[in-house]
C-alpha positions in Angstrom: 52.9 56.1 -98.3 51.7 57.7 -95.1 48.8 57.0 -92.8 47.5 58.0 -89.3 49.8 55.4 -87.8 52.7 56.3 -90.0 52.9 60.1 -90.4 55.0 61.6 -93.1 58.4 62.3 -91.3 59.0 65.3 -93.7 55.6 67.0 -92.9 57.0 69.3 -90.2 53.8 71.3 -90.0 51.8 68.4 -88.6 51.7 68.3 -84.8 53.3 65.1 -83.7 54.4 63.3 -80.5 57.0 60.8 -79.6 55.9 57.6 -77.9 58.6 57.0 -75.3 59.1 54.4 -72.6 61.2 55.5 -69.7 62.8 52.8 -67.5 64.9 53.2 -64.3 68.1 51.3 -65.0 69.6 48.4 -63.0 66.3 47.5 -61.2 64.4 44.2 -61.6 61.6 43.9 -62.1 61.6 47.1 -64.1 60.1 50.4 -63.0 58.8 52.2 -66.2 56.4 54.7 -67.7 55.2 55.0 -71.3 54.1 58.4 -72.5 53.2 60.4 -75.6 55.3 63.6 -75.6 54.9 66.4 -78.1 57.9 67.1 -80.3 57.7 70.7 -79.2 58.7 69.8 -75.6 62.0 71.2 -74.5 64.3 69.3 -72.1 63.3 71.4 -69.1 59.7 70.3 -69.7 61.0 66.7 -70.1 62.6 67.0 -66.7 59.4 68.2 -65.1 57.5 65.4 -66.8 59.8 62.6 -65.7 59.8 63.9 -62.1 56.0 63.9 -62.0 55.6 60.6 -63.9 57.8 58.8 -61.4 56.9 60.8 -58.3 60.4 62.1 -57.6 60.6 65.2 -55.4 63.1 67.3 -57.6 65.3 67.5 -54.5 68.6 66.8 -56.4 70.5 67.8 -59.5 69.8 66.2 -62.9 71.1 66.0 -66.4 70.3 64.4 -69.8 72.9 62.6 -71.8 72.1 63.1 -75.5 74.5 61.5 -77.9 77.4 62.2 -75.5 76.3 65.8 -74.8 75.0 67.0 -71.5 71.7 68.9 -71.4 70.5 70.5 -68.1 70.6 73.7 -66.1 74.1 75.2 -66.5 73.7 77.6 -63.5 73.8 74.7 -61.0 77.4 74.1 -62.0 78.6 77.7 -61.7 81.9 76.6 -60.2 82.7 74.3 -63.2 82.8 71.2 -61.0 81.6 68.9 -63.8 84.3 70.2 -66.1 82.2 70.0 -69.3 79.7 72.1 -71.3 76.1 71.9 -70.1 73.6 72.8 -72.8 70.6 74.8 -71.5 67.6 72.4 -71.4 65.2 75.2 -72.1 66.8 75.7 -75.5 66.7 72.1 -76.8 63.5 70.5 -78.0 62.7 66.9 -78.9 62.1 68.2 -82.5 65.9 69.1 -82.5 66.8 65.4 -82.3 67.4 63.5 -85.5 66.6 59.8 -85.0 65.6 58.9 -88.5 68.7 56.9 -89.1 68.8 55.2 -85.7 67.2 51.8 -85.2 66.6 52.0 -81.5 67.1 55.7 -80.4 67.7 56.2 -76.7 69.0 58.9 -74.4 69.6 59.0 -70.6 68.3 61.1 -67.8 70.2 61.0 -64.5 68.6 62.2 -61.3 70.5 62.7 -58.0 74.2 62.4 -58.8 74.8 60.7 -55.4 72.2 57.9 -55.8 72.6 58.2 -59.6 69.2 57.1 -60.8 69.7 56.6 -64.5 66.5 56.6 -66.6 66.7 55.1 -70.1 64.4 57.0 -72.5 63.6 54.8 -75.5 62.1 56.7 -78.4 59.7 54.1 -79.9 57.9 55.9 -82.7 56.4 59.2 -83.9 52.6 59.4 -83.7 50.2 62.1 -85.0 48.6 64.2 -82.2 44.9 64.0 -82.1 43.2 67.4 -82.3 41.4 68.1 -79.0 43.4 65.6 -76.9 45.6 66.8 -74.1 49.4 66.1 -74.3 51.6 64.7 -72.9 49.6 61.5 -72.3 50.5 58.8 -69.8 49.9 55.5 -71.6 50.9 53.0 -69.0 53.5 52.2 -66.3 54.5 49.8 -63.6 55.7 49.9 -60.0 56.5 52.7 -57.6 59.8 54.6 -57.8 62.3 53.9 -55.0 62.4 56.2 -51.9 64.5 59.3 -52.3 68.1 59.0 -50.8 67.9 55.2 -50.5 71.3 54.7 -52.0 70.7 54.1 -55.7 69.9 50.6 -57.1 72.2 48.7 -54.7 70.8 50.6 -51.7 67.2 50.0 -53.0 67.9 46.2 -53.2 69.1 46.2 -49.6 66.1 48.3 -48.6 63.6 45.9 -50.2 65.2 42.9 -48.5 64.6 44.6 -45.1 61.2 46.0 -46.1 59.9 42.6 -47.1 61.3 40.5 -44.4 59.6 40.9 -40.9 62.6 39.0 -39.4 65.1 41.5 -40.7 66.7 43.7 -38.0 66.0 46.8 -40.2 62.5 45.8 -41.1 60.6 48.1 -38.7 62.9 51.0 -39.4 62.6 50.7 -43.1 58.8 50.4 -43.0 58.7 53.6 -40.9 61.2 55.5 -43.0 59.5 54.7 -46.3 56.0 55.5 -44.9 52.9 53.4 -44.6 51.7 54.1 -48.1 54.8 52.8 -49.8 54.4 49.7 -51.9 57.0 48.8 -54.5 54.5 47.1 -56.7 51.9 49.9 -56.8 51.4 52.2 -59.8 48.3 54.6 -59.7 47.8 55.8 -63.3 45.1 58.3 -62.4 47.1 59.9 -59.6 50.2 60.0 -61.8 48.2 61.7 -64.6 47.0 64.4 -62.2 50.6 64.9 -60.9 51.8 65.4 -64.5 49.1 67.9 -65.4 49.8 69.9 -62.2 53.6 69.9 -62.7 53.4 71.0 -66.3 50.9 73.8 -65.5 53.3 75.1 -62.9 56.5 74.9 -65.0 55.0 77.1 -67.7 57.2 75.8 -70.5 60.5 75.6 -68.6 61.8 74.8 -65.2 59.6 75.4 -62.2 62.5 76.2 -60.0 65.4 78.1 -61.4 67.8 80.6 -59.8 68.6 84.0 -61.4 70.7 83.6 -64.5 
């Protein structure tokens, strides 16, 4: 039996979206975003979506780990430094994933191979897309993402200790470096929604920035 909340998994003509929750790993309390993402999205669009949803600046390399395979932009490893096959993100869609026999499907997105910000993408359920609604949809979230180049989760922990303690010798420097507007507990859903819409308009179905292939 199917319903609006439980669409027929074999009706491939019906437009559907994945409800996903994306959480930055190894940080407590967690930094996360929940979104409804169309199955038609490719992984280049997913990259742009994650960057905008968390407010990253797309200043570093990235990759998705999907069942042990790497999905990303192959041309950024034109010297074969990574020594493994990189599947073109624009050629793989969420609809290509088969999660019907997996209890808690999850893939990883890594941003900045130096800081290594790992994002766990939990695929919670398939939902029918409502005609007339705009997708993807930002459902909810919590907390601001760490500053770029802070040193990954360990560096972010050290940063927070200094940022929060007026007596810490690095307190003033960290406050200045992070900027006056930075607050680790702040999440502005309206501002984030606007950032997502803008990023996806500019990416036009693929990567916004991509060298000649």
